[in-house]
C-alpha positions as CSV (number, residue, x, y, z in Angstrom):
1,M,113.6,-43.1,3.9
2,R,111.8,-41.0,1.5
3,W,108.3,-39.3,2.6
4,W,106.2,-41.8,0.7
5,K,107.5,-44.5,2.6
6,V,107.2,-43.3,5.9
7,L,103.4,-42.2,4.6
8,G,102.9,-45.7,3.6
9,L,103.9,-47.2,6.9
10,A,101.7,-44.9,8.7
11,G,98.7,-46.0,6.6
12,F,99.7,-49.6,6.9
13,A,99.5,-48.7,11.0
14,G,96.2,-47.1,10.8
15,V,94.8,-49.8,8.9
16,A,96.0,-52.3,11.6
17,A,95.0,-50.5,14.3
18,T,91.3,-50.0,12.8
19,G,91.1,-53.8,11.9
20,V,92.1,-54.3,16.3
21,V,89.4,-51.8,17.2
22,V,86.5,-53.4,14.8
23,A,87.7,-57.1,16.1
24,R,87.4,-56.2,19.7
25,A,84.1,-54.8,19.2
26,E,82.9,-58.0,17.4
27,R,84.1,-59.5,20.2
28,R,82.2,-57.8,22.6
29,R,78.9,-57.7,20.4
30,R,79.0,-61.4,20.2
31,A,79.6,-62.3,23.7
32,Y,75.9,-61.5,25.0
33,T,73.7,-64.8,24.3
34,P,70.6,-64.5,22.4
35,Q,68.3,-64.0,25.7
36,E,70.7,-61.5,26.9
37,I,69.8,-59.3,24.2
38,R,66.2,-60.2,24.0
39,E,66.4,-58.6,27.6
40,R,68.2,-55.8,26.7
41,L,65.8,-54.4,24.3
42,H,62.8,-55.1,26.0
43,A,64.4,-52.7,29.1
44,R,65.5,-50.3,26.5
45,L,61.5,-50.5,25.0
46,A,60.1,-50.3,29.0
47,E,62.0,-47.2,29.3
48,Q,61.3,-45.4,26.2
49,D,57.3,-45.9,26.8
50,A,57.7,-44.8,30.3
51,G,59.2,-41.4,29.0
52,Q,56.9,-41.3,26.4
53,Q,54.0,-41.6,28.9
54,Q,55.4,-39.1,31.4
55,A,55.9,-36.7,28.5
56,S,52.2,-37.1,27.1
57,A,50.6,-36.5,31.2
58,P,49.3,-33.3,31.6
59,G,51.7,-30.6,34.1
60,P,50.2,-29.1,37.0
61,G,48.2,-26.1,36.3
62,T,46.9,-27.3,32.8
63,L,43.2,-28.7,33.7
64,G,41.0,-26.7,32.6
65,A,43.5,-24.6,30.2
66,P,42.0,-23.5,26.7
67,S,43.4,-26.2,24.0
68,G,44.5,-23.4,21.9
69,G,41.9,-23.1,19.1
70,S,39.4,-20.6,18.8
71,A,36.0,-20.9,19.6
């Protein structure tokens, strides 16, 4: 076999394998009902909001500290 035939067969096998992976991921994605997707999105939003609230809360020892501006 010539090298270009081997290269062509390897390319074909790569395209086929990629198609299998994409089809499998698509089936997993479509397995969720719209209600499940909505619940997951709401849970992710709640986690993000909780993380932002914790990050914006002042830590210990910051009360009464200057705000960094010059007076």
